[in-house]
VOPAGU-2260 file (C-alpha; in pm, 1 decimal, decimal comma):
REM VOPAGU-2260
SITE   aa  ch    i         X         Y         Z
SITE  MET   A    0    6172,4   15094,6   17659,7
SITE  LYS   A    1    6214,1   15061,2   18034,3
SITE  ILE   A    2    5891,7   15115,9   18228,3
SITE  GLY   A    3    5843,1   15241,0   18583,5
SITE  PHE   A    4    5522,4   15193,5   18780,8
SITE  ILE   A    5    5447,2   15388,9   19100,0
SITE  GLY   A    6    5140,6   15290,5   19305,0
SITE  LEU   A    7    5045,0   14926,4   19345,9
SITE  GLY   A    8    4699,6   14944,1   19503,6
SITE  ILE   A    9    4389,9   14744,4   19409,0
SITE  MET   A   10    4404,2   14859,9   19047,4
SITE  GLY   A   11    4771,7   14943,7   19012,0
SITE  GLU   A   12    4889,3   14600,5   19117,5
SITE  ALA   A   13    4674,5   14426,1   18854,6
SITE  MET   A   14    4764,6   14676,2   18583,4
SITE  CYS   A   15    5135,8   14650,8   18654,2
SITE  SER   A   16    5116,5   14269,9   18660,8
SITE  ASN   A   17    4997,1   14278,8   18300,3
SITE  ILE   A   18    5283,9   14504,7   18199,8
SITE  VAL   A   19    5537,9   14274,8   18366,9
SITE  ALA   A   20    5388,4   13970,2   18193,5
SITE  LYS   A   21    5371,5   14127,4   17846,8
SITE  HIS   A   22    5664,3   14370,6   17823,1
SITE  ASP   A   23    6003,8   14257,9   17695,1
SITE  ASP   A   24    6216,3   14502,0   17894,7
SITE  ALA   A   25    6265,1   14594,0   18261,0
SITE  VAL   A   26    5969,8   14712,0   18472,2
SITE  TYR   A   27    6068,3   14907,6   18784,5
SITE  VAL   A   28    5816,8   14935,7   19069,2
SITE  TYR   A   29    5761,3   15118,7   19395,6
SITE  ASP   A   30    5484,7   15145,1   19653,2
SITE  ARG   A   31    5492,5   15255,8   20014,6
SITE  VAL   A   32    5354,3   14912,7   20110,7
SITE  GLU   A   33    5653,5   14679,4   20094,8
SITE  GLU   A   34    5438,9   14365,9   20047,4
SITE  LYS   A   35    5299,0   14510,1   19723,8
SITE  VAL   A   36    5648,7   14565,8   19588,5
SITE  LYS   A   37    5755,1   14213,9   19685,1
SITE  LEU   A   38    5449,1   14069,2   19510,6
SITE  LEU   A   39    5538,5   14239,6   19181,8
SITE  GLU   A   40    5903,1   14148,2   19228,7
SITE  SER   A   41    5796,3   13782,0   19252,2
SITE  LYS   A   42    5631,2   13823,6   18911,0
SITE  GLY   A   43    5946,3   13962,2   18749,6
SITE  ALA   A   44    5945,3   14334,9   18825,9
SITE  VAL   A   45    6251,4   14516,3   18961,4
SITE  ALA   A   46    6194,4   14661,0   19309,0
SITE  CYS   A   47    6308,5   15018,4   19378,0
SITE  LYS   A   48    6371,8   15190,3   19709,1
SITE  ASP   A   49    6164,1   15499,6   19629,1
SITE  ASN   A   50    5983,5   15698,0   19360,1
SITE  VAL   A   51    6298,6   15878,6   19250,4
SITE  GLU   A   52    6480,5   15554,4   19173,8
SITE  VAL   A   53    6188,3   15443,3   18954,6
SITE  ALA   A   54    6193,4   15775,0   18767,0
SITE  GLU   A   55    6571,5   15768,0   18723,6
SITE  LYS   A   56    6574,1   15418,6   18572,0
SITE  ALA   A   57    6257,2   15424,4   18358,8
SITE  ASP   A   58    6197,8   15581,2   18017,9
SITE  LEU   A   59    5819,5   15568,6   18067,2
SITE  ILE   A   60    5695,5   15648,4   18418,0
SITE  ILE   A   61    5340,0   15544,2   18510,9
SITE  THR   A   62    5174,7   15670,1   18829,0
SITE  MET   A   63    4856,7   15523,6   18980,4
SITE  VAL   A   64    4786,0   15682,5   19319,5
SITE  PRO   A   65    4463,8   15769,7   19504,7
SITE  LYS   A   66    4416,5   16147,3   19513,1
SITE  SER   A   67    4524,6   16482,6   19371,6
SITE  GLU   A   68    4754,3   16549,9   19665,7
SITE  HIS   A   69    4930,6   16218,1   19610,2
SITE  VAL   A   70    4992,1   16296,3   19242,6
SITE  ARG   A   71    5132,8   16638,3   19333,3
SITE  SER   A   72    5357,9   16479,4   19595,0
SITE  VAL   A   73    5495,5   16209,8   19362,2
SITE  TYR   A   74    5571,6   16451,8   19079,9
SITE  ASP   A   75    5725,2   16711,3   19313,0
SITE  GLU   A   76    5952,9   16432,3   19433,7
SITE  ILE   A   77    6060,4   16305,6   19091,2
SITE  MET   A   78    6066,0   16642,1   18910,8
SITE  PRO   A   79    6444,8   16694,9   18945,5
SITE  VAL   A   80    6520,7   16373,7   18748,5
SITE  LEU   A   81    6279,5   16444,3   18462,2
SITE  ASP   A   82    6412,8   16556,8   18125,3
SITE  GLU   A   83    6342,9   16524,4   17752,9
SITE  THR   A   84    6415,6   16149,1   17763,3
SITE  LYS   A   85    6118,4   16078,1   17994,2
SITE  ILE   A   86    5748,4   16022,3   17930,3
SITE  CYS   A   87    5512,1   16047,8   18229,2
SITE  VAL   A   88    5164,3   15892,1   18230,6
SITE  ASP   A   89    4938,5   15952,6   18528,9
SITE  MET   A   90    4658,1   15694,2   18541,4
SITE  SER   A   91    4512,8   15818,8   18870,0
SITE  THR   A   92    4164,1   15969,1   18890,2
SITE  ILE   A   93    4211,4   16321,9   19018,5
SITE  ASP   A   94    4091,7   16678,9   18967,4
SITE  PRO   A   95    4154,2   16765,5   18598,9
SITE  ALA   A   96    4285,0   17110,1   18695,6
SITE  VAL   A   97    4550,6   16952,1   18918,0
SITE  SER   A   98    4654,1   16721,5   18634,3
SITE  VAL   A   99    4694,6   17018,5   18398,4
SITE  GLU   A  100    4898,6   17197,6   18664,8
SITE  VAL   A  101    5130,6   16896,3   18700,9
SITE  SER   A  102    5154,7   16854,0   18322,8
SITE  GLU   A  103    5281,6   17209,5   18284,9
SITE  LYS   A  104    5554,6   17154,3   18543,4
SITE  VAL   A  105    5659,7   16824,3   18386,1
SITE  LYS   A  106    5669,5   16969,6   18034,7
SITE  ALA   A  107    5877,4   17262,8   18162,5
SITE  ARG   A  108    6142,8   17001,0   18243,8
SITE  GLY   A  109    6131,9   16879,4   17883,2
SITE  ALA   A  110    5941,4   16557,2   17956,1
SITE  GLU   A  111    5610,1   16445,2   17804,7
SITE  PHE   A  112    5300,6   16416,1   18027,0
SITE  LEU   A  113    4966,8   16247,9   17961,6
SITE  ASP   A  114    4668,1   16168,0   18183,7
SITE  ALA   A  115    4521,7   15822,0   18123,2
SITE  PRO   A  116    4258,6   15729,3   18384,9
SITE  VAL   A  117    4088,6   15392,2   18357,6
SITE  VAL   A  118    3730,8   15265,5   18371,4
SITE  LYS   A  119    3595,5   14930,7   18493,6
SITE  SER   A  120    3725,3   14765,5   18809,1
SITE  ARG   A  121    3965,5   14504,1   18943,1
SITE  PRO   A  122    3846,8   14202,3   18735,0
SITE  ALA   A  123    3894,4   14397,7   18411,6
SITE  ALA   A  124    4234,5   14518,6   18532,5
SITE  GLU   A  125    4339,3   14159,7   18596,3
SITE  ALA   A  126    4219,4   14054,7   18250,1
SITE  GLY   A  127    4388,5   14349,2   18074,9
SITE  LYS   A  128    4050,0   14470,0   17951,7
SITE  LEU   A  129    4024,0   14816,5   18101,0
SITE  GLY   A  130    3889,0   15118,1   17919,6
SITE  ILE   A  131    4147,1   15398,4   17912,2
SITE  TYR   A  132    4078,5   15769,3   17850,3
SITE  VAL   A  133    4383,6   15969,6   17741,9
SITE  GLY   A  134    4456,2   16339,8   17755,5
SITE  GLY   A  135    4776,7   16475,3   17599,5
SITE  SER   A  136    4948,8   16527,5   17268,1
SITE  GLU   A  137    4879,3   16298,6   16973,2
SITE  GLU   A  138    5252,5   16229,4   16944,4
SITE  GLY   A  139    5273,8   16126,9   17310,0
SITE  TYR   A  140    4961,5   15916,3   17275,4
SITE  GLN   A  141    5109,9   15717,4   16988,5
SITE  LYS   A  142    5427,6   15656,9   17190,5
SITE  ILE   A  143    5245,7   15512,6   17490,3
SITE  LEU   A  144    4966,1   15328,4   17308,2
SITE  PRO   A  145    5150,6   14990,9   17293,6
SITE  VAL   A  146    5202,9   14999,8   17672,2
SITE  LEU   A  147    4844,6   15107,6   17742,5
SITE  SER   A  148    4737,7   14810,6   17530,2
SITE  TYR   A  149    4895,3   14576,3   17786,7
SITE  MET   A  150    4632,8   14700,8   18033,5
SITE  GLY   A  151    4327,0   14785,9   17826,1
SITE  GLU   A  152    4140,1   14696,4   17511,4
SITE  ASN   A  153    3931,4   15012,6   17464,5
SITE  ILE   A  154    4160,3   15315,3   17448,5
SITE  ILE   A  155    4064,5   15661,8   17327,1
SITE  ARG   A  156    4241,1   15999,3   17316,0
SITE  LEU   A  157    3998,1   16274,5   17419,2
SITE  GLY   A  158    4218,6   16579,0   17357,2
SITE  ASP   A  159    4489,4   16772,9   17537,2
SITE  ASN   A  160    4605,2   16740,5   17898,6
SITE  GLY   A  161    4320,0   16695,6   18145,7
SITE  LYS   A  162    4060,5   16582,3   17891,9
SITE  GLY   A  163    4102,7   16212,8   17975,4
SITE  LEU   A  164    4018,8   16298,7   18334,9
SITE  VAL   A  165    3718,0   16509,0   18236,4
SITE  MET   A  166    3580,4   16206,7   18051,2
SITE  LYS   A  167    3656,6   15974,7   18343,7
SITE  ILE   A  168    3469,3   16204,3   18581,7
SITE  CYS   A  169    3172,7   16221,7   18341,8
SITE  HIS   A  170    3177,0   15841,5   18313,8
SITE  ASN   A  171    3180,3   15780,5   18687,8
SITE  ALA   A  172    2912,4   16040,7   18747,0
SITE  LEU   A  173    2688,3   15858,2   18502,6
SITE  VAL   A  174    2765,1   15525,1   18670,5
SITE  SER   A  175    2677,5   15671,5   19011,0
SITE  GLN   A  176    2339,0   15784,5   18883,3
SITE  ILE   A  177    2266,5   15454,1   18707,0
SITE  GLN   A  178    2366,1   15278,6   19027,9
SITE  ASN   A  179    2138,8   15497,8   19236,8
SITE  GLY   A  180    1852,2   15419,3   19001,5
SITE  VAL   A  181    1922,1   15047,7   19038,9
SITE  ASN   A  182    1942,8   15084,9   19416,6
SITE  GLU   A  183    1614,4   15270,0   19449,2
SITE  THR   A  184    1407,5   15062,8   19206,3
SITE  SER   A  185    1544,2   14725,2   19321,2
SITE  VAL   A  186    1464,2   14814,8   19683,3
SITE  LEU   A  187    1112,9   14907,7   19570,9
SITE  ALA   A  188    1083,3   14578,2   19382,0
SITE  LYS   A  189    1209,3   14383,7   19683,1
SITE  ALA   A  190     952,0   14552,2   19908,5
SITE  ASN   A  191     690,4   14415,4   19671,6
SITE  GLY   A  192     824,6   14060,1   19675,8
SITE  ILE   A  193    1050,9   14068,8   19366,5
SITE  ASP   A  194    1403,8   13948,6   19443,8
SITE  ILE   A  195    1713,1   14105,2   19285,5
SITE  MET   A  196    1780,5   13824,6   19037,0
SITE  THR   A  197    1421,9   13829,3   18906,1
SITE  TYR   A  198    1435,5   14210,0   18894,8
SITE  ALA   A  199    1761,1   14197,2   18694,1
SITE  GLU   A  200    1620,0   13948,0   18444,9
SITE  ALA   A  201    1307,5   14157,1   18394,0
SITE  ILE   A  202    1511,5   14476,7   18351,4
SITE  SER   A  203    1719,0   14302,4   18082,2
SITE  TYR   A  204    1408,0   14266,9   17865,5
SITE  GLY   A  205    1374,5   14642,7   17823,6
SITE  GLY   A  206    1556,5   14973,4   17787,3
SITE  GLY   A  207    1669,8   14973,6   18149,4
SITE  GLN   A  208    1936,1   14707,6   18095,7
SITE  ASN   A  209    2275,3   14830,8   18212,8
SITE  PHE   A  210    2626,8   14701,5   18274,0
SITE  TYR   A  211    2622,3   14794,1   18642,9
SITE  LEU   A  212    2322,9   14574,7   18723,5
SITE  ASP   A  213    2440,6   14290,6   18498,2
SITE  SER   A  214    2780,5   14280,8   18671,0
SITE  LYS   A  215    2667,7   14344,7   19029,5
SITE  LYS   A  216    2337,3   14156,1   19068,3
SITE  LYS   A  217    2503,1   13850,9   19229,3
SITE  VAL   A  218    2707,4   14074,0   19459,8
SITE  ILE   A  219    2392,7   14256,2   19567,8
SITE  GLU   A  220    2204,4   13930,0   19617,4
SITE  ALA   A  221    2482,6   13788,1   19836,3
SITE  GLU   A  222    2549,8   14122,2   20011,2
SITE  ASP   A  223    2918,2   14042,7   19953,8
SITE  TYR   A  224    3079,9   14382,5   19918,6
SITE  THR   A  225    3437,9   14266,5   19868,2
SITE  THR   A  226    3608,1   14567,5   19717,6
SITE  ALA   A  227    3664,3   14589,7   19344,3
SITE  PHE   A  228    3610,6   14969,9   19344,8
SITE  SER   A  229    3556,8   15136,2   19678,7
SITE  ILE   A  230    3288,0   15362,0   19820,0
SITE  ALA   A  231    3567,9   15606,3   19911,1
SITE  ASN   A  232    3694,9   15626,7   19553,3
SITE  MET   A  233    3349,2   15684,5   19405,6
SITE  HIS   A  234    3278,5   15942,6   19676,9
SITE  LYS   A  235    3596,5   16125,9   19570,4
SITE  ASP   A  236    3503,1   16113,3   19201,0
SITE  ILE   A  237    3148,0   16236,2   19261,4
SITE  HIS   A  238    3275,6   16541,7   19445,4
SITE  ILE   A  239    3536,0   16614,1   19176,2
SITE  CYS   A  240    3245,3   16608,4   18930,8
SITE  LEU   A  241    3032,2   16846,4   19136,3
SITE  ASP   A  242    3325,0   17086,2   19182,8
SITE  LEU   A  243    3394,0   17082,8   18807,8
SITE  ALA   A  244    3026,6   17141,0   18726,7
SITE  SER   A  245    3002,1   17423,2   18980,4
SITE  SER   A  246    3307,3   17595,7   18831,5
SITE  LEU   A  247    3127,4   17599,3   18494,6
SITE  GLY   A  248    2786,1   17698,0   18629,3
SITE  ILE   A  249    2631,5   17362,2   18538,7
SITE  MET   A  250    2360,6   17212,9   18760,9
SITE  MET   A  251    2359,8   16835,2   18815,0
SITE  PRO   A  252    2070,9   16751,0   19051,2
SITE  GLY   A  253    2101,1   16377,4   18986,2
SITE  GLU   A  254    2465,2   16383,6   19090,3
SITE  VAL   A  255    2381,1   16591,4   19396,7
SITE  ASN   A  256    2148,8   16309,3   19505,0
SITE  ALA   A  257    2418,8   16048,6   19439,0
SITE  ALA   A  258    2655,7   16258,9   19650,1
SITE  ARG   A  259    2404,6   16259,4   19934,9
SITE  VAL   A  260    2398,5   15877,0   19933,3
SITE  TYR   A  261    2776,6   15853,4   19922,5
SITE  ASP   A  262    2824,9   16116,8   20191,9
SITE  ARG   A  263    2599,8   15907,3   20414,4
SITE  ALA   A  264    2791,2   15590,2   20326,5
SITE  MET   A  265    3117,0   15754,6   20429,9
SITE  GLU   A  266    2960,1   15877,6   20754,6
SITE  GLU   A  267    2851,9   15520,2   20830,6
SITE  GLY   A  268    3203,1   15384,5   20782,4
SITE  LEU   A  269    3145,4   15204,7   20451,1
SITE  GLY   A  270    3431,8   15377,2   20267,4
SITE  GLY   A  271    3645,3   15064,3   20234,5
SITE  LYS   A  272    3365,3   14846,8   20096,4
SITE  ASP   A  273    3281,9   14796,8   19729,4
SITE  PHE   A  274    3074,4   15080,0   19585,0
SITE  SER   A  275    2782,3   14842,8   19535,9
SITE  ALA   A  276    2736,9   14865,3   19914,8
SITE  SER   A  277    2570,0   15202,0   19852,1
SITE  ILE   A  278    2245,7   15004,8   19825,6
SITE  GLU   A  279    2260,8   14957,4   20202,7
SITE  ILE   A  280    2210,5   15332,2   20244,6
SITE  VAL   A  281    1898,1   15323,7   20026,9
SITE  LYS   A  282    1767,5   15019,6   20218,4
SITE  GLY   A  283    1824,5   15206,5   20544,0
SITE  GLU   A  284    1625,0   15507,2   20428,2
SITE  ARG   A  285    1298,7   15315,4   20389,0
SITE  ARG   A  286    1019,9   15483,3   20580,2
């Protein structure tokens, strides 16, 4: 099976690198940033001139782009070359309704379409240990599972098209609220003379222990917000969540508060920093 990969950003580059290293057939790649393509080419991938060339040459086409509008654009571009010989897997985190819309267009061409967004950040992508949530047919899921296994170790099918994305949005909403709890309580602890590392150790003794704090305590201590998952991406996901909840008449006051913090972070120009930098907003709101 020949694989195509479109979108070589922070996550896509690491994910595709694992495919290139582990797959025994050609891997075709494209990104608008030429340096990204050259990097993957140096690892053994085959560079393509555009998205259409990737889609023409690959049996399995993987897309990993930032937003709903980018997914629409890519699939509008490659739609004419899709047919019953192609399987499309979008691993982007976008509005579930947009993914369903795209899936219907792709399936009308005879191709298979699945959404397969990922959880965890760049280090897990590099290690091939992502969590992957899949929406699509069971038959399609079984076809792509070996390739997904190059990139992740915890893979689950949630249901039909769009359901992988619903789960991803629920996951990131929960993370944003756990993070906001860590931000608020660690700032309170610090104001009372308890540093972040001591706070994290003490939290680990009880029911408050969480993966976010365990993985980010050193980052927070050093105030080194090198991006593994950006403020801008979490901001996007939070608002997808609130839009989805609103469409169903569900109130999420905790997520509304997380959105307020992230809106402020974007206003202050922190969008490109790691999402752990959201603590700086909470620090700045001390009275």
